[in-house]
C-alpha positions in Angstrom: -37.7 1.3 -46.4 -37.5 -1.8 -48.7 -34.5 -3.0 -50.3 -35.3 -5.7 -52.7 -34.2 -6.4 -56.4 -37.2 -8.7 -57.2 -40.0 -6.5 -58.2 -42.8 -9.0 -57.2 -41.5 -9.7 -53.7 -40.8 -5.9 -53.3 -44.4 -4.9 -54.1 -45.7 -7.9 -52.0 -43.5 -6.6 -49.1 -44.7 -3.0 -49.6 -48.3 -4.1 -49.5 -47.8 -6.1 -46.4 -46.2 -3.1 -44.6 -49.0 -0.9 -45.7 -51.5 -3.3 -44.4 -49.9 -3.2 -40.9 -49.2 0.7 -41.0 -51.7 2.3 -43.5 -50.1 6.0 -42.9 -46.5 4.7 -43.3 -44.3 6.5 -45.9 -42.7 3.4 -47.7 -39.7 3.6 -50.3 -38.9 0.6 -52.5 -35.4 0.3 -53.8 -33.9 -2.2 -56.2 -30.6 -0.4 -56.3 -28.8 -1.2 -53.0 -26.3 1.7 -53.3 -29.1 4.4 -54.0 -30.9 2.8 -50.9 -28.2 3.3 -48.5 -27.5 6.8 -49.8 -31.4 7.4 -49.1 -31.1 5.8 -45.7 -28.0 8.0 -44.8 -29.8 11.3 -46.0 -33.2 10.6 -44.6 -33.0 7.7 -42.3 -35.8 5.2 -41.6 -37.7 3.6 -38.7 -37.8 0.1 -40.3 -35.6 -1.4 -43.2 -36.4 -4.6 -44.8 -33.3 -6.0 -46.7 -32.9 -8.6 -49.3 -29.8 -10.6 -48.4 -28.7 -11.2 -52.1 -28.4 -7.8 -53.8 -26.6 -6.8 -56.8 -23.2 -4.9 -56.0 -23.9 -4.4 -52.3 -25.4 -7.1 -50.2 -28.1 -6.7 -47.5 -25.4 -7.6 -44.8 -23.2 -4.8 -46.1 -26.2 -2.2 -45.8 -27.1 -3.7 -42.3 -23.2 -3.2 -41.3 -23.4 0.3 -42.4 -26.5 1.2 -40.6 -25.2 -0.5 -37.5 -22.0 1.5 -37.5 -24.1 4.7 -37.2 -26.0 6.1 -34.0 -29.4 5.7 -35.5 -31.9 3.4 -33.9 -33.3 1.6 -37.2 -35.2 -1.8 -37.2 -33.7 -4.1 -39.7 -35.2 -7.3 -41.1 -33.3 -9.6 -43.4 -35.1 -11.2 -46.1 -33.5 -14.3 -47.7 -34.2 -17.7 -49.4 -31.5 -19.4 -47.3 -31.7 -20.5 -43.7 -27.8 -21.3 -43.4 -26.5 -21.2 -39.8 -23.6 -19.2 -41.0 -25.7 -16.5 -42.5 -27.9 -16.4 -39.3 -24.8 -16.1 -37.2 -23.4 -13.3 -39.5 -26.6 -11.3 -39.4 -26.8 -11.8 -35.5 -23.5 -10.6 -35.0 -24.6 -7.2 -36.5 -27.8 -7.0 -34.4 -30.4 -8.1 -36.9 -33.8 -7.7 -35.5 -35.7 -10.3 -37.6 -34.9 -12.9 -40.1 -37.5 -14.0 -42.5 -37.0 -16.9 -44.8 -38.3 -17.2 -48.4 -40.9 -18.4 -49.2 -42.6 -16.7 -46.4 -46.2 -16.6 -45.2 -47.8 -13.2 -45.6 -49.5 -13.3 -42.2 -46.6 -14.4 -40.5 -44.4 -11.6 -41.8 -47.0 -9.0 -40.7 -47.0 -10.3 -37.4 -43.3 -10.6 -36.9 -43.0 -6.9 -38.2 -45.7 -5.7 -35.6 -43.8 -7.7 -32.9 -40.3 -6.4 -33.4 -41.6 -2.7 -33.8 -43.7 -3.1 -30.6 -40.7 -4.5 -28.7 -38.8 -1.6 -29.6 -41.6 1.0 -28.5 -41.9 -0.6 -25.2 -38.2 0.6 -24.3 -37.1 3.7 -25.9 -33.9 3.5 -23.7 -32.9 0.1 -24.9 -29.5 0.1 -26.1 -29.7 -3.3 -28.0 -31.3 -3.8 -31.3 -32.4 -7.5 -30.4 -33.3 -9.0 -27.2 -30.2 -10.5 -25.9 -31.5 -13.5 -23.9 -34.1 -16.1 -24.6 -35.5 -15.6 -21.1 -36.3 -12.1 -21.9 -37.9 -13.0 -25.2 -40.0 -15.6 -23.5 -41.1 -13.3 -20.6 -42.1 -10.8 -23.1 -44.2 -13.1 -24.9 -46.0 -14.4 -21.9 -46.4 -10.8 -20.8 -47.9 -9.6 -23.9 -50.1 -12.7 -24.6 -48.1 -13.8 -27.7 -48.7 -17.5 -26.9 -49.5 -19.9 -29.7 -49.2 -23.6 -30.4 -47.4 -25.3 -33.0 -49.2 -27.2 -35.6 -48.0 -29.8 -38.2 -47.8 -28.0 -41.7 -48.8 -31.0 -43.6 -52.0 -31.2 -41.6 -52.9 -27.7 -42.2 -52.4 -28.3 -46.1 -54.8 -31.3 -45.8 -57.4 -29.4 -43.8 -57.3 -26.4 -46.6 -58.4 -29.2 -49.0 -60.7 -31.1 -46.9 -63.9 -30.0 -49.0 -62.4 -31.9 -52.1 -61.7 -35.1 -50.1 -63.6 -38.3 -50.5 -65.3 -39.6 -47.3 -62.6 -42.2 -46.3 -59.9 -39.6 -46.9 -61.7 -37.0 -44.8 -62.4 -39.3 -42.0 -58.7 -40.3 -42.0 -57.8 -36.5 -41.7 -60.1 -35.8 -39.0 -58.7 -38.7 -36.9 -55.3 -37.1 -37.2 -56.8 -33.7 -36.2 -58.2 -35.3 -33.0 -54.6 -35.8 -31.6 -53.3 -32.4 -32.7 -53.1 -30.2 -29.3 -53.3 -27.0 -31.0 -56.5 -27.9 -32.8 -58.0 -29.4 -29.9 -57.3 -26.6 -27.5 -58.6 -23.8 -29.9 -61.4 -25.7 -31.1 -62.8 -26.3 -27.6 -62.1 -22.7 -26.7 -64.1 -21.5 -29.8 -67.0 -24.0 -29.4 -67.4 -23.0 -25.7 -67.2 -19.2 -26.4 -70.3 -16.9 -26.0 -70.1 -16.5 -30.0 -71.2 -20.3 -30.4 -72.6 -21.4 -27.1 -76.5 -21.7 -27.2 -77.2 -23.4 -23.9 -76.0 -24.8 -20.5 -74.2 -27.5 -22.1 -70.3 -27.6 -22.7 -68.6 -28.9 -25.7 -66.1 -31.5 -24.5 -64.6 -33.4 -27.6 -63.2 -32.6 -30.8 -66.3 -34.2 -32.8 -68.4 -32.1 -30.8 -66.5 -29.0 -31.7 -66.8 -29.7 -35.3 -70.5 -30.1 -35.2 -70.7 -26.9 -33.3 -68.4 -24.9 -35.3 -68.8 -26.3 -38.9 -66.2 -27.1 -41.6 -65.5 -23.6 -42.5 -64.8 -22.4 -38.9 -62.6 -25.5 -38.7 -60.7 -24.6 -41.7 -60.2 -20.9 -40.9 -59.1 -21.8 -37.4 -56.3 -24.2 -38.6 -55.0 -21.8 -41.1 -55.0 -19.0 -38.4 -53.1 -21.1 -35.9 -50.4 -21.9 -38.6 -49.9 -18.0 -39.1 -48.7 -17.5 -35.7 -44.8 -16.9 -35.4 -43.0 -20.0 -34.6 -46.1 -22.5 -35.2 -44.1 -24.7 -37.6 -41.4 -26.4 -35.6 -38.2 -26.8 -37.8 -35.3 -26.4 -35.6 -33.7 -30.0 -35.2 -33.6 -30.0 -31.5 -37.2 -28.5 -31.1 -38.5 -31.3 -33.7 -37.0 -33.9 -31.3 -38.9 -32.3 -28.3 -42.0 -31.9 -30.3 -42.2 -35.6 -31.3 -41.3 -36.8 -27.8 -44.5 -34.8 -26.7 -46.5 -36.3 -29.5 -45.4 -39.9 -28.6 -46.2 -39.3 -25.0 -49.8 -38.3 -26.1 -50.1 -41.3 -28.3 -49.1 -43.6 -25.4 -51.6 -42.0 -23.2 -54.4 -42.6 -25.7 -53.3 -46.3 -26.2 -53.6 -46.7 -22.4 -56.9 -45.2 -22.4 -58.1 -47.7 -25.1 -56.7 -50.7 -23.1 -58.6 -49.5 -20.0 -61.7 -49.1 -22.1 -61.8 -52.9 -22.7 -62.2 -53.4 -19.0 -64.3 -50.3 -17.8 -67.1 -48.3 -19.3 -66.3 -44.5 -19.6 -66.5 -41.6 -21.9 -63.3 -42.2 -23.8 -63.6 -39.2 -26.2 -63.6 -36.9 -23.2 -60.8 -38.6 -21.6 -58.8 -38.5 -25.0 -59.3 -34.8 -25.3 -57.7 -34.3 -21.9 -54.5 -36.2 -23.0 -54.2 -34.3 -26.2 -54.6 -31.0 -24.1 -52.1 -31.9 -21.4 -48.9 -30.7 -23.1 -50.2 -27.5 -24.4 -48.0 -25.3 -22.1 -44.7 -27.3 -23.3 -45.7 -26.9 -26.9 -46.5 -23.3 -26.5 -42.9 -23.1 -25.3 -41.5 -24.8 -28.2 -43.4 -22.3 -30.4 -41.9 -19.5 -28.5 -38.3 -21.2 -29.1 -39.0 -21.6 -32.7 -40.0 -18.0 -33.1 -36.8 -17.1 -31.3 -34.7 -19.0 -33.9 -36.8 -17.5 -36.8 -35.7 -14.0 -35.6 -32.2 -14.9 -36.2 -31.1 -15.9 -32.7 -29.3 -19.2 -31.5 -31.0 -21.7 -29.3 -29.2 -22.9 -26.4 -30.4 -26.7 -25.7 -29.6 -26.4 -21.9 -31.7 -23.4 -21.6 -34.4 -25.2 -23.7 -34.6 -27.9 -21.3 -34.6 -25.7 -18.3 -37.3 -23.8 -19.6 -39.4 -26.8 -20.3 -38.9 -28.0 -16.8 -39.8 -24.8 -14.9 -41.9 -22.5 -17.0 -44.6 -24.9 -17.9 -47.0 -24.0 -14.9 -46.8 -20.2 -15.6 -47.4 -20.6 -19.2 -50.3 -23.1 -18.6 -52.1 -20.5 -16.7 -51.5 -17.7 -19.2 -52.9 -20.2 -21.9 -55.9 -20.9 -20.0 -56.5 -17.0 -19.3 -55.9 -16.4 -23.0 -58.1 -19.1 -24.5 -60.9 -20.1 -22.1 -61.5 -23.7 -21.6 -64.4 -24.9 -19.3 -63.5 -26.2 -15.8 -64.7 -29.5 -16.4 -62.1 -30.0 -19.1 -59.4 -28.5 -17.2 -60.1 -30.8 -14.3 -59.7 -33.8 -16.4 -56.4 -32.6 -17.9 -55.1 -31.7 -14.5 -55.8 -35.2 -13.2 -53.0 -36.5 -15.2 -50.7 -34.8 -12.6 -52.8 -34.9 -9.4 -56.2 -36.2 -8.4 -57.8 -34.2 -5.5 -59.2 -36.3 -2.6 -62.8 -37.2 -2.7 -62.9 -37.1 -6.5 -65.9 -39.4 -7.5 -66.4 -38.5 -11.2 -65.3 -41.5 -13.3 -63.3 -39.7 -16.1 -60.7 -37.9 -13.9 -60.0 -41.2 -12.0 -59.4 -42.9 -15.3 -57.2 -40.3 -16.6 -55.0 -40.4 -13.4 -54.8 -44.1 -13.8 -53.6 -43.8 -17.3 -51.1 -41.0 -16.3 -49.7 -43.4 -13.6 -49.4 -46.3 -15.9 -47.5 -44.0 -18.2 -45.2 -42.0 -16.1 -44.8 -44.5 -13.0 -46.4 -44.7 -9.6 -43.8 -43.6 -7.0 -46.5 -43.0 -4.4 -48.3 -46.3 -4.9 -51.7 -44.7 -5.8 -52.5 -47.2 -8.5 -53.7 -50.2 -6.5 -56.3 -48.1 -4.7 -57.5 -46.4 -7.8 -57.7 -49.5 -9.9 -59.5 -51.2 -7.2 -62.5 -48.8 -7.7 -63.1 -50.5 -11.1 -62.0 -54.0 -10.0 -58.9 -53.6 -12.1 -56.0 -55.8 -11.3 -52.6 -56.1 -12.9 -54.0 -57.2 -16.1 -53.5 -53.5 -17.6 -50.2 -53.2 -19.2 -48.9 -49.8 -20.2 -46.8 -51.2 -22.9 
């Protein structure tokens, strides 16, 4: 059941629901009173409610539905993201909260998600998952893992065909430090669909050459469709930019090291860009939680970022296969196995220690391999 007084929005929502569930019987009402009467008589598995309806608000209808014993999934459609509205809807067990203007793909994915959650536990009394930890566990278990991406960058990528050479090169340089793009591009370029020999694609530029411009554009758009892909919550934005600053700091250290040692800097840069994917995926899950109408606890956020990274990292690598040689370099930022002789992992480990500190006094031994002294300054 769709209750929406704007005909264009109502028809679009009807089309989206029909695309997700082609056999569904869908009613579309512009009169909220008539819609409520219809629901009271026939019920519905899913109700999409516009917040601002004439005579009877979407919240009023939600309250009436929740006073009954019926198990109806409810999603609120609104042009506002006011905290007070979110809290009001949450107190009446809203299942999803979709803010206009919305992305069609995101709406379809979100509806599939909330209906799937309901069907996995028919004995569940609550209409929404009560704890973020439960929500996160469900996302991990069902492989609903993505990575956030800068919305403005996606807009630029969509228009890349019309750009001049200078503007295009500037955009591609930005893309090289976007973790979501690097991760998914390397996965796709090394998949059976594109691989045509024993070689591994190890850099962003190599992936662009392998995939082509159209695949690159489509992949960026696909990433942006994932629920929570656009970080908007103030605290999550702060965490997002902290992670980005760490990545840029590591890349800057690599550039300084390159002045003294010959190594494949593009491969090492890719490892640094890939390093925070687990934390970024957790931010994406948190944003999806907020987008569903829930409130994010900052203490929980910090605890999750401290303790859930390893498990999410394993799940991401299982979901999106990355060649071992690339994973080895990325892992070197945390740990360098004894006996490692390949140059790039050692360089990456040096960069990581210069950035994060050297409590175990590894640096002197590693830097001595390349005749480096104290001339490298992390700042």
